DSSP file (Angstrom, degrees, kcal/mol; ACC not computed):
  #  RESIDUE AA STRUCTURE BP1 BP2  ACC     N-H-->O    O-->H-N    N-H-->O    O-->H-N    TCO  KAPPA ALPHA  PHI   PSI    X-CA   Y-CA   Z-CA
    1    1 A M     >        0   0    0      0, 0.0     4,-1.9     0, 0.0     5,-0.1   0.000 360.0 360.0 360.0 -39.0   20.4   34.7  117.2
    2    2 A K  H  >  +     0   0    0      1,-0.2     4,-2.2     2,-0.2     5,-0.2   0.857 360.0  55.2 -66.5 -34.3   16.9   36.0  116.5
    3    3 A A  H  > S+     0   0    0      2,-0.2     4,-2.0     1,-0.2    -1,-0.2   0.865 106.1  51.4 -66.5 -36.0   15.7   32.5  115.6
    4    4 A I  H  > S+     0   0    0      2,-0.2     4,-2.4     1,-0.2    -2,-0.2   0.921 110.1  48.8 -67.3 -43.3   16.9   31.2  119.0
    5    5 A K  H  X S+     0   0    0     -4,-1.9     4,-2.3     1,-0.2    -2,-0.2   0.906 112.3  47.9 -63.1 -41.2   15.0   34.0  120.8
    6    6 A S  H  X S+     0   0    0     -4,-2.2     4,-2.2     2,-0.2    -1,-0.2   0.869 110.8  51.8 -69.6 -34.3   11.8   33.3  118.9
    7    7 A T  H  X S+     0   0    0     -4,-2.0     4,-2.0     2,-0.2     6,-0.2   0.912 111.1  47.4 -65.9 -42.0   12.1   29.6  119.5
    8    8 A L  H  X>S+     0   0    0     -4,-2.4     4,-1.0     1,-0.2     6,-1.0   0.899 112.4  49.7 -64.9 -39.8   12.5   30.2  123.2
    9    9 A A  H  <5S+     0   0    0     -4,-2.3     3,-0.2     1,-0.2    -2,-0.2   0.883 111.4  48.7 -67.2 -37.5    9.6   32.6  123.3
   10   10 A Q  H  <5S+     0   0    0     -4,-2.2    -1,-0.2     1,-0.2    -2,-0.2   0.866 110.6  50.0 -71.0 -35.4    7.3   30.1  121.4
   11   11 A S  H  <5S-     0   0    0     -4,-2.0    -1,-0.2    -5,-0.2    -2,-0.2   0.668 105.8-126.2 -79.5 -14.9    8.2   27.2  123.7
   12   12 A G  T  X5S+     0   0    0     -4,-1.0     4,-1.7    -3,-0.2     3,-0.2   0.506  73.4 125.5  84.6   3.7    7.5   29.1  126.8
   13   13 A V  H  ><S+     0   0    0     -5,-0.9     4,-2.4     1,-0.2     5,-0.2   0.881  70.3  57.6 -62.7 -37.1   10.9   28.4  128.3
   14   14 A A  H  > S+     0   0    0     -6,-1.0     4,-2.6     1,-0.2    -1,-0.2   0.882 104.0  52.4 -61.8 -38.3   11.5   32.1  128.8
   15   15 A L  H  > S+     0   0    0     -3,-0.2     4,-2.5     2,-0.2    -1,-0.2   0.918 110.6  47.1 -63.4 -43.8    8.4   32.4  130.9
   16   16 A Y  H  X S+     0   0    0     -4,-1.7     4,-2.4     2,-0.2    -2,-0.2   0.884 112.8  48.7 -67.3 -38.7    9.5   29.5  133.2
   17   17 A I  H  X S+     0   0    0     -4,-2.4     4,-2.4     2,-0.2    -2,-0.2   0.928 112.8  48.3 -65.6 -44.5   13.0   31.0  133.6
   18   18 A K  H  X S+     0   0    0     -4,-2.6     4,-2.6    -5,-0.2     5,-0.2   0.906 111.7  50.4 -61.4 -41.9   11.6   34.4  134.4
   19   19 A A  H  X S+     0   0    0     -4,-2.5     4,-2.6     1,-0.2    -2,-0.2   0.917 111.2  48.0 -63.5 -43.6    9.2   32.9  136.9
   20   20 A L  H  X S+     0   0    0     -4,-2.4     4,-2.7     2,-0.2     5,-0.2   0.897 112.1  49.5 -64.8 -39.9   11.9   30.9  138.6
   21   21 A I  H  X S+     0   0    0     -4,-2.4     4,-2.6     2,-0.2     5,-0.2   0.944 113.4  45.3 -65.6 -47.0   14.2   34.0  138.8
   22   22 A F  H  X S+     0   0    0     -4,-2.6     4,-2.3     1,-0.2     5,-0.2   0.926 115.5  47.8 -61.7 -44.1   11.4   36.2  140.3
   23   23 A G  H  X S+     0   0    0     -4,-2.6     4,-2.7    -5,-0.2    -2,-0.2   0.921 113.1  47.1 -62.7 -44.6   10.4   33.5  142.7
   24   24 A L  H  X S+     0   0    0     -4,-2.7     4,-2.8     2,-0.2     5,-0.3   0.891 111.3  51.0 -66.8 -39.1   14.0   32.8  143.8
   25   25 A L  H  X S+     0   0    0     -4,-2.6     4,-2.3    -5,-0.2     5,-0.2   0.930 113.7  44.7 -62.6 -44.0   14.8   36.5  144.2
   26   26 A A  H  X S+     0   0    0     -4,-2.3     4,-2.5    -5,-0.2    -2,-0.2   0.912 114.9  48.7 -65.9 -41.9   11.7   37.0  146.4
   27   27 A G  H  X S+     0   0    0     -4,-2.7     4,-2.2     2,-0.2    -2,-0.2   0.915 113.9  44.6 -65.0 -43.7   12.4   33.9  148.4
   28   28 A C  H  X S+     0   0    0     -4,-2.8     4,-2.3     2,-0.2    -1,-0.2   0.889 114.4  49.1 -69.5 -38.6   16.0   34.8  149.0
   29   29 A A  H  X S+     0   0    0     -4,-2.3     4,-2.5    -5,-0.3    -2,-0.2   0.911 111.4  50.5 -65.1 -40.8   15.1   38.3  149.9
   30   30 A G  H  X S+     0   0    0     -4,-2.5     4,-2.7    -5,-0.2     5,-0.2   0.896 109.3  50.8 -62.8 -40.3   12.5   37.1  152.2
   31   31 A T  H  X S+     0   0    0     -4,-2.2     4,-2.5     2,-0.2    -2,-0.2   0.924 110.5  49.1 -62.5 -44.2   14.9   34.7  153.9
   32   32 A A  H  X S+     0   0    0     -4,-2.3     4,-2.0     2,-0.2    -2,-0.2   0.922 113.5  45.9 -62.7 -44.0   17.4   37.5  154.4
   33   33 A V  H  X S+     0   0    0     -4,-2.5     4,-2.4     2,-0.2    -2,-0.2   0.938 114.0  47.8 -65.5 -46.2   14.8   39.8  155.9
   34   34 A L  H  X S+     0   0    0     -4,-2.7     4,-2.6     1,-0.2    -2,-0.2   0.884 111.5  50.7 -63.3 -38.1   13.3   37.1  158.2
   35   35 A L  H  X S+     0   0    0     -4,-2.5     4,-2.0    -5,-0.2    -1,-0.2   0.878 109.9  50.3 -67.3 -36.8   16.8   36.1  159.4
   36   36 A C  H  X S+     0   0    0     -4,-2.0     4,-2.0    -5,-0.2    -2,-0.2   0.921 112.3  47.0 -65.5 -43.0   17.6   39.8  160.2
   37   37 A I  H  X S+     0   0    0     -4,-2.4     4,-2.2     1,-0.2    -2,-0.2   0.927 113.1  48.3 -64.2 -44.4   14.4   40.1  162.2
   38   38 A S  H  X S+     0   0    0     -4,-2.6     4,-2.6     1,-0.2    -1,-0.2   0.846 108.5  55.2 -67.1 -31.4   15.0   36.9  164.0
   39   39 A T  H  X S+     0   0    0     -4,-2.0     4,-2.1     2,-0.2    -1,-0.2   0.922 108.3  47.9 -64.9 -43.1   18.6   37.9  164.8
   40   40 A L  H  X S+     0   0    0     -4,-2.0     4,-1.7     2,-0.2    -2,-0.2   0.909 112.5  49.0 -63.3 -40.9   17.3   41.1  166.4
   41   41 A V  H  X S+     0   0    0     -4,-2.2     4,-2.4     1,-0.2    -2,-0.2   0.916 111.3  49.6 -64.3 -42.6   14.7   39.2  168.4
   42   42 A L  H  X S+     0   0    0     -4,-2.6     4,-2.3     1,-0.2    -1,-0.2   0.842 107.4  54.9 -66.9 -32.4   17.4   36.7  169.6
   43   43 A L  H  < S+     0   0    0     -4,-2.1    -1,-0.2     2,-0.2    -2,-0.2   0.882 111.6  44.2 -66.6 -36.7   19.7   39.5  170.6
   44   44 A V  H  < S+     0   0    0     -4,-1.7    -2,-0.2     1,-0.2    -1,-0.2   0.899 116.1  46.9 -72.3 -40.5   17.0   41.0  172.8
   45   45 A M  H  < S-     0   0    0     -4,-2.4     2,-0.3     1,-0.3    -2,-0.2   0.848 104.9-132.7 -72.4 -34.7   16.0   37.6  174.2
   46   46 A G     <  -     0   0    0     -4,-2.3    -1,-0.3    -5,-0.2     2,-0.2  -0.860  50.6 -10.6 114.2-154.1   19.5   36.4  175.0
   47   47 A T        -     0   0    0     -2,-0.3    -4,-0.0    -4,-0.1     3,-0.0  -0.531  54.8-171.9 -87.8 150.0   21.0   33.0  174.3
   48   48 A L        -     0   0    0     -2,-0.2     5,-0.1     2,-0.0    -2,-0.0  -0.925  37.8 -84.8-130.8 157.3   19.2   30.0  173.0
   49   49 A P     >  -     0   0    0      0, 0.0     4,-1.6     0, 0.0     3,-0.4  -0.326  38.0-120.5 -61.0 146.9   20.3   26.4  172.6
   50   50 A H  H  > S+     0   0    0      1,-0.2     4,-1.8     2,-0.2     3,-0.0   0.868 111.7  55.1 -58.5 -40.1   22.1   25.7  169.2
   51   51 A N  H  > S+     0   0    0      1,-0.2     4,-1.6     2,-0.2    -1,-0.2   0.870 105.3  52.7 -63.8 -36.2   19.5   23.1  168.2
   52   52 A F  H  > S+     0   0    0     -3,-0.4     4,-1.9     1,-0.2    -1,-0.2   0.876 106.3  53.3 -67.3 -37.2   16.6   25.5  168.7
   53   53 A I  H  X S+     0   0    0     -4,-1.6     4,-2.3     1,-0.2    -1,-0.2   0.889 105.5  54.1 -65.4 -39.3   18.3   28.1  166.5
   54   54 A E  H  X S+     0   0    0     -4,-1.8     4,-2.1     1,-0.2    -1,-0.2   0.894 108.3  49.5 -61.3 -39.7   18.6   25.5  163.7
   55   55 A W  H  X S+     0   0    0     -4,-1.6     4,-2.3     2,-0.2    -1,-0.2   0.866 109.2  52.2 -68.8 -35.3   14.9   24.8  163.9
   56   56 A I  H  X S+     0   0    0     -4,-1.9     4,-2.5     2,-0.2    -2,-0.2   0.922 109.4  49.7 -64.0 -43.1   14.1   28.5  163.7
   57   57 A I  H  X S+     0   0    0     -4,-2.3     4,-2.4     1,-0.2    -2,-0.2   0.907 110.4  49.8 -63.4 -41.7   16.3   28.8  160.6
   58   58 A I  H  X S+     0   0    0     -4,-2.1     4,-2.1     1,-0.2    -1,-0.2   0.913 110.9  50.3 -63.5 -41.4   14.5   25.9  159.0
   59   59 A G  H  X S+     0   0    0     -4,-2.3     4,-2.0     2,-0.2    -2,-0.2   0.913 111.5  47.3 -62.1 -43.3   11.1   27.4  159.8
   60   60 A L  H  X S+     0   0    0     -4,-2.5     4,-2.0     1,-0.2    -1,-0.2   0.884 111.5  50.8 -67.3 -38.1   12.1   30.8  158.3
   61   61 A C  H  X S+     0   0    0     -4,-2.4     4,-2.4     2,-0.2    -1,-0.2   0.862 108.0  53.9 -66.4 -34.6   13.5   29.1  155.2
   62   62 A C  H  X S+     0   0    0     -4,-2.1     4,-2.1     2,-0.2    -2,-0.2   0.901 107.4  50.1 -65.8 -40.9   10.2   27.2  154.8
   63   63 A I  H  X S+     0   0    0     -4,-2.0     4,-1.9     1,-0.2    -2,-0.2   0.927 113.2  46.5 -61.6 -43.8    8.2   30.4  155.0
   64   64 A S  H  X S+     0   0    0     -4,-2.0     4,-2.5     1,-0.2    -2,-0.2   0.858 109.8  53.3 -68.2 -35.3   10.5   31.9  152.3
   65   65 A A  H  X S+     0   0    0     -4,-2.4     4,-2.7     2,-0.2    -1,-0.2   0.872 106.8  53.4 -66.8 -36.2   10.2   28.7  150.2
   66   66 A F  H  X S+     0   0    0     -4,-2.1     4,-2.4     2,-0.2    -2,-0.2   0.932 111.1  45.6 -61.0 -46.0    6.4   29.0  150.3
   67   67 A V  H  X S+     0   0    0     -4,-1.9     4,-2.5     2,-0.2     5,-0.2   0.899 112.0  52.7 -63.7 -40.7    6.7   32.6  149.1
   68   68 A C  H  X S+     0   0    0     -4,-2.5     4,-2.2     1,-0.2    -2,-0.2   0.932 112.6  43.3 -60.7 -47.9    9.1   31.5  146.4
   69   69 A G  H  X S+     0   0    0     -4,-2.7     4,-2.3     2,-0.2    -1,-0.2   0.866 112.4  54.6 -65.9 -36.6    6.8   28.7  145.1
   70   70 A Y  H  X S+     0   0    0     -4,-2.4     4,-2.2    -5,-0.2    -2,-0.2   0.940 111.6  42.7 -62.6 -48.8    3.8   31.0  145.3
   71   71 A I  H  X S+     0   0    0     -4,-2.5     4,-1.9     2,-0.2    -2,-0.2   0.902 113.2  52.5 -67.6 -40.7    5.4   33.7  143.2
   72   72 A T  H  X S+     0   0    0     -4,-2.2     4,-2.2    -5,-0.2    -1,-0.2   0.922 112.7  44.7 -60.5 -43.9    6.8   31.2  140.7
   73   73 A A  H  X S+     0   0    0     -4,-2.3     4,-2.8     1,-0.2     5,-0.3   0.848 108.9  56.5 -70.7 -33.9    3.4   29.6  140.3
   74   74 A R  H  < S+     0   0    0     -4,-2.2    -1,-0.2    -5,-0.2    -2,-0.2   0.873 111.4  44.1 -64.6 -35.4    1.6   33.0  140.0
   75   75 A V  H  < S+     0   0    0     -4,-1.9    -2,-0.2     1,-0.1    -1,-0.2   0.917 119.3  40.3 -75.5 -43.2    3.9   33.9  137.1
   76   76 A T  H  < S-     0   0    0     -4,-2.2    -2,-0.2    -5,-0.2    -3,-0.2   0.835  86.2-157.6 -75.8 -31.4    3.6   30.5  135.3
   77   77 A K     <  +     0   0    0     -4,-2.8     2,-0.3    -5,-0.2    -3,-0.1   0.672  63.8  69.7  62.4  20.2   -0.1   30.1  135.9
   78   78 A A  S    S+     0   0    0     -5,-0.3     5,-0.2     1,-0.1    -1,-0.1  -0.984  87.4  20.5-159.9 154.7    0.1   26.3  135.5
   79   79 A N     >  +     0   0    0     -2,-0.3     4,-2.6     3,-0.1     5,-0.3   0.924  62.3 176.4  51.8  55.9    1.6   23.2  137.2
   80   80 A G  H  > S+     0   0    0      1,-0.2     4,-2.4     2,-0.2    47,-0.3   0.881  73.4  50.1 -60.8 -42.7    1.8   24.9  140.6
   81   81 A L  H  > S+     0   0    0     45,-0.3     4,-2.3     2,-0.2    -1,-0.2   0.932 113.8  45.7 -63.2 -45.2    3.1   21.8  142.4
   82   82 A L  H  > S+     0   0    0      2,-0.2     4,-2.4     1,-0.2    -2,-0.2   0.960 118.3  39.4 -62.9 -53.8    5.8   21.1  139.9
   83   83 A W  H  X S+     0   0    0     -4,-2.6     4,-2.1     1,-0.2    -1,-0.2   0.820 115.6  52.8 -72.3 -29.7    7.1   24.7  139.6
   84   84 A G  H  X S+     0   0    0     -4,-2.4     4,-2.1    -5,-0.3    39,-0.3   0.918 111.5  45.9 -66.7 -43.2    6.8   25.3  143.3
   85   85 A A  H  X S+     0   0    0     -4,-2.3     4,-2.4    37,-0.3    -2,-0.2   0.896 112.0  51.6 -66.6 -39.7    8.8   22.2  144.1
   86   86 A V  H  X S+     0   0    0     -4,-2.4     4,-2.5     1,-0.2    -1,-0.2   0.921 110.8  47.9 -62.4 -42.9   11.4   23.1  141.6
   87   87 A S  H  X S+     0   0    0     -4,-2.1     4,-2.2     1,-0.2    -1,-0.2   0.875 110.5  52.5 -66.9 -35.0   11.7   26.6  143.0
   88   88 A G  H  X S+     0   0    0     -4,-2.1     4,-2.1    31,-0.2    -2,-0.2   0.900 110.0  48.0 -64.5 -40.7   12.0   25.0  146.5
   89   89 A V  H  X S+     0   0    0     -4,-2.4     4,-2.2     2,-0.2    -2,-0.2   0.916 112.2  49.0 -65.2 -43.2   14.8   22.7  145.4
   90   90 A L  H  X S+     0   0    0     -4,-2.5     4,-2.0     1,-0.2    -2,-0.2   0.882 110.5  50.8 -65.1 -36.6   16.6   25.6  143.7
   91   91 A M  H  X S+     0   0    0     -4,-2.2     4,-2.6     2,-0.2    -1,-0.2   0.891 107.9  53.1 -66.9 -37.9   16.2   27.7  146.9
   92   92 A F  H  X S+     0   0    0     -4,-2.1     4,-3.0     2,-0.2    -2,-0.2   0.913 107.4  51.9 -60.5 -42.2   17.6   24.7  148.9
   93   93 A I  H  X S+     0   0    0     -4,-2.2     4,-2.7     2,-0.2    -2,-0.2   0.904 110.5  48.1 -62.0 -40.9   20.7   24.7  146.6
   94   94 A I  H  X S+     0   0    0     -4,-2.0     4,-2.4     2,-0.2    -2,-0.2   0.932 114.1  45.7 -64.8 -45.5   21.2   28.4  147.2
   95   95 A V  H  X S+     0   0    0     -4,-2.6     4,-2.2     2,-0.2    -2,-0.2   0.902 113.7  50.1 -64.4 -40.5   20.9   28.0  150.9
   96   96 A L  H  X S+     0   0    0     -4,-3.0     4,-2.6     2,-0.2    -2,-0.2   0.929 111.5  47.4 -63.9 -45.7   23.2   25.0  150.9
   97   97 A L  H  X S+     0   0    0     -4,-2.7     4,-2.2     1,-0.2    -2,-0.2   0.902 111.8  50.5 -63.5 -40.2   25.9   26.7  148.8
   98   98 A A  H  X S+     0   0    0     -4,-2.4     4,-2.0     1,-0.2    -1,-0.2   0.902 112.5  47.7 -63.5 -39.8   25.7   29.8  151.1
   99   99 A G  H  X S+     0   0    0     -4,-2.2     4,-1.3     1,-0.2     6,-0.5   0.887 112.4  48.0 -68.0 -39.1   26.1   27.6  154.1
  100  100 A L  H  < S+     0   0    0     -4,-2.6    -2,-0.2     1,-0.2    -1,-0.2   0.842 112.9  48.8 -71.6 -32.1   29.0   25.6  152.7
  101  101 A I  H  < S+     0   0    0     -4,-2.2    -2,-0.2    -5,-0.2    -1,-0.2   0.902 113.6  45.7 -71.5 -40.6   30.8   28.8  151.6
  102  102 A S  H  < S+     0   0    0     -4,-2.0     2,-0.3    -5,-0.2    -2,-0.2   0.692 124.9  11.3 -80.6 -18.3   30.4   30.5  155.0
  103  103 A S  S  < S-     0   0    0     -4,-1.3     0, 0.0    -5,-0.1     0, 0.0  -0.899  75.8-105.2-147.6 176.9   31.4   27.5  157.1
  104  104 A D        +     0   0    0     -2,-0.3    -4,-0.1     2,-0.0    -3,-0.1  -0.099  61.1 165.6 -95.6  35.2   33.0   24.1  157.0
  105  105 A G        -     0   0    0     -6,-0.5     2,-0.2     1,-0.1    -2,-0.1  -0.064  24.9-144.6 -57.4 150.4   29.6   22.5  157.5
  106  106 A N        -     0   0    0      1,-0.0     2,-0.5     0, 0.0     5,-0.1  -0.683  27.8 -93.3-108.5 165.4   29.0   18.8  156.9
  107  107 A F        +     0   0    0     -2,-0.2     2,-0.2     3,-0.1    -1,-0.0  -0.705  56.5 162.9 -79.0 124.9   25.9   17.1  155.5
  108  108 A T    >>  -     0   0    0     -2,-0.5     4,-1.3     1,-0.0     3,-0.6  -0.672  57.8 -86.1-128.8-175.9   23.8   15.9  158.4
  109  109 A Y  H 3> S+     0   0    0      1,-0.2     4,-2.4    -2,-0.2     5,-0.2   0.797 125.9  63.2 -65.0 -26.8   20.2   14.8  158.9
  110  110 A M  H 3> S+     0   0    0      2,-0.2     4,-2.5     1,-0.2    -1,-0.2   0.832  98.8  54.7 -66.6 -31.4   19.3   18.5  159.2
  111  111 A T  H <> S+     0   0    0     -3,-0.6     4,-2.1     2,-0.2    -1,-0.2   0.922 110.7  44.4 -66.2 -44.0   20.5   19.0  155.6
  112  112 A I  H  X S+     0   0    0     -4,-1.3     4,-2.4     2,-0.2    -2,-0.2   0.892 113.9  50.6 -66.9 -39.7   18.1   16.3  154.4
  113  113 A L  H  X S+     0   0    0     -4,-2.4     4,-2.7     2,-0.2    -2,-0.2   0.904 109.7  50.1 -63.9 -41.7   15.3   17.6  156.5
  114  114 A K  H  X S+     0   0    0     -4,-2.5     4,-2.6     2,-0.2     5,-0.3   0.895 109.8  51.8 -64.3 -39.8   15.9   21.1  155.2
  115  115 A F  H  X S+     0   0    0     -4,-2.1     4,-2.1     2,-0.2    -2,-0.2   0.940 112.7  44.8 -60.5 -47.6   15.8   19.7  151.6
  116  116 A A  H  X S+     0   0    0     -4,-2.4     4,-2.5     1,-0.2     5,-0.2   0.920 114.9  47.9 -64.1 -44.1   12.5   18.0  152.3
  117  117 A C  H  X S+     0   0    0     -4,-2.7     4,-2.8     1,-0.2     5,-0.3   0.918 112.8  47.1 -65.6 -43.7   10.9   20.9  154.0
  118  118 A L  H  X S+     0   0    0     -4,-2.6     4,-2.1     2,-0.2    -1,-0.2   0.885 113.6  48.8 -67.0 -37.3   11.9   23.5  151.4
  119  119 A T  H  X S+     0   0    0     -4,-2.1     4,-2.2    -5,-0.3   -31,-0.2   0.937 115.2  43.6 -66.9 -45.8   10.7   21.2  148.6
  120  120 A V  H  X S+     0   0    0     -4,-2.5     4,-2.6     2,-0.2    -2,-0.2   0.928 115.6  47.5 -66.2 -45.4    7.3   20.5  150.2
  121  121 A C  H  X S+     0   0    0     -4,-2.8     4,-2.3    -5,-0.2    -1,-0.2   0.878 111.7  50.9 -66.4 -36.5    6.8   24.2  151.3
  122  122 A G  H  X S+     0   0    0     -4,-2.1     4,-2.1    -5,-0.3   -37,-0.3   0.917 111.3  48.5 -63.5 -42.6    7.7   25.4  147.8
  123  123 A G  H  X S+     0   0    0     -4,-2.2     4,-2.2   -39,-0.3    -2,-0.2   0.897 111.2  49.4 -63.7 -41.1    5.2   22.9  146.3
  124  124 A L  H  X S+     0   0    0     -4,-2.6     4,-2.4     2,-0.2    -2,-0.2   0.893 110.6  50.6 -65.6 -39.1    2.5   24.0  148.7
  125  125 A G  H  X S+     0   0    0     -4,-2.3     4,-2.4     2,-0.2    -1,-0.2   0.880 109.3  52.1 -63.8 -37.6    3.2   27.6  147.8
  126  126 A G  H  X S+     0   0    0     -4,-2.1     4,-2.1     2,-0.2   -45,-0.3   0.896 109.0  49.2 -64.6 -40.6    2.9   26.7  144.1
  127  127 A I  H  X S+     0   0    0     -4,-2.2     4,-2.1   -47,-0.3    -2,-0.2   0.929 113.4  46.5 -63.8 -44.7   -0.4   25.0  144.7
  128  128 A K  H  X S+     0   0    0     -4,-2.4     4,-0.6     1,-0.2    -2,-0.2   0.884 111.4  52.8 -64.8 -38.1   -1.7   28.1  146.6
  129  129 A G  H  < S+     0   0    0     -4,-2.4     3,-0.3     1,-0.2    -1,-0.2   0.877 112.2  43.3 -66.6 -38.5   -0.3   30.4  143.9
  130  130 A V  H  < S+     0   0    0     -4,-2.1    -1,-0.2     1,-0.2    -2,-0.2   0.874 115.4  48.3 -74.6 -37.2   -2.1   28.6  141.0
  131  131 A N  H  < S+     0   0    0     -4,-2.1     2,-0.2    -5,-0.2    -1,-0.2   0.458  81.9 119.4 -85.6   0.3   -5.4   28.2  142.8
  132  132 A R     <  -     0   0    0     -4,-0.6     2,-0.2    -3,-0.3    -3,-0.0  -0.468  65.2-125.8 -67.9 131.9   -5.6   31.8  144.0
  133  133 A K        -     0   0    0     -2,-0.2     3,-0.1     1,-0.1    -1,-0.1  -0.499  26.9-106.0 -76.9 147.5   -8.6   33.5  142.6
  134  134 A E        -     0   0    0     -2,-0.2    -1,-0.1     1,-0.1     3,-0.0  -0.289  47.0 -84.8 -67.3 157.9   -8.2   36.7  140.7
  135  135 A K        -     0   0    0      1,-0.1     2,-0.6    -2,-0.0    -1,-0.1  -0.336  45.7-109.5 -64.0 146.3   -9.1   39.9  142.3
  136  136 A L        -     0   0    0     -3,-0.1     2,-0.7     1,-0.0    -1,-0.1  -0.684  30.7-154.4 -80.3 119.5  -12.8   40.9  142.0
  137  137 A H        -     0   0    0     -2,-0.6     2,-0.5    -3,-0.0    -3,-0.0  -0.866   3.7-157.9 -99.4 117.2  -13.2   43.8  139.7
  138  138 A I              0   0    0     -2,-0.7    -2,-0.0     1,-0.1     0, 0.0  -0.831 360.0 360.0 -96.0 126.4  -16.3   45.9  140.3
  139  139 A K              0   0    0     -2,-0.5    -1,-0.1     0, 0.0    -2,-0.0   0.404 360.0 360.0-106.3 360.0  -17.4   48.0  137.3
């Protein structure tokens, strides 16, 4: 058992798994918070067309996927586009499973659009996370 742990630590797989977990937790928490805020705003505003609500949800998920990719790339410190896109895909899978569990939803063009948007926004967040300059330390 100890040999397996040391092999994982040497290969860096543990770092990537940890980065994905932290990124996904932050992304899913961000999605939940943003959806709660938008729900309160929609309750105050009144009713909106169903199609408009779907676009709002996609926008909020894109913001959260960006944060997810950003955090994942900040932890890994390499290959921001790759790990950001992977975290975006994993976040899409979580959102898709949550949607399928909560309703009898079907796959539509909005599902494909959400997949593309979350993957791209996760990748962009990963690029931003890797290219972020370190804080300036004044001595």
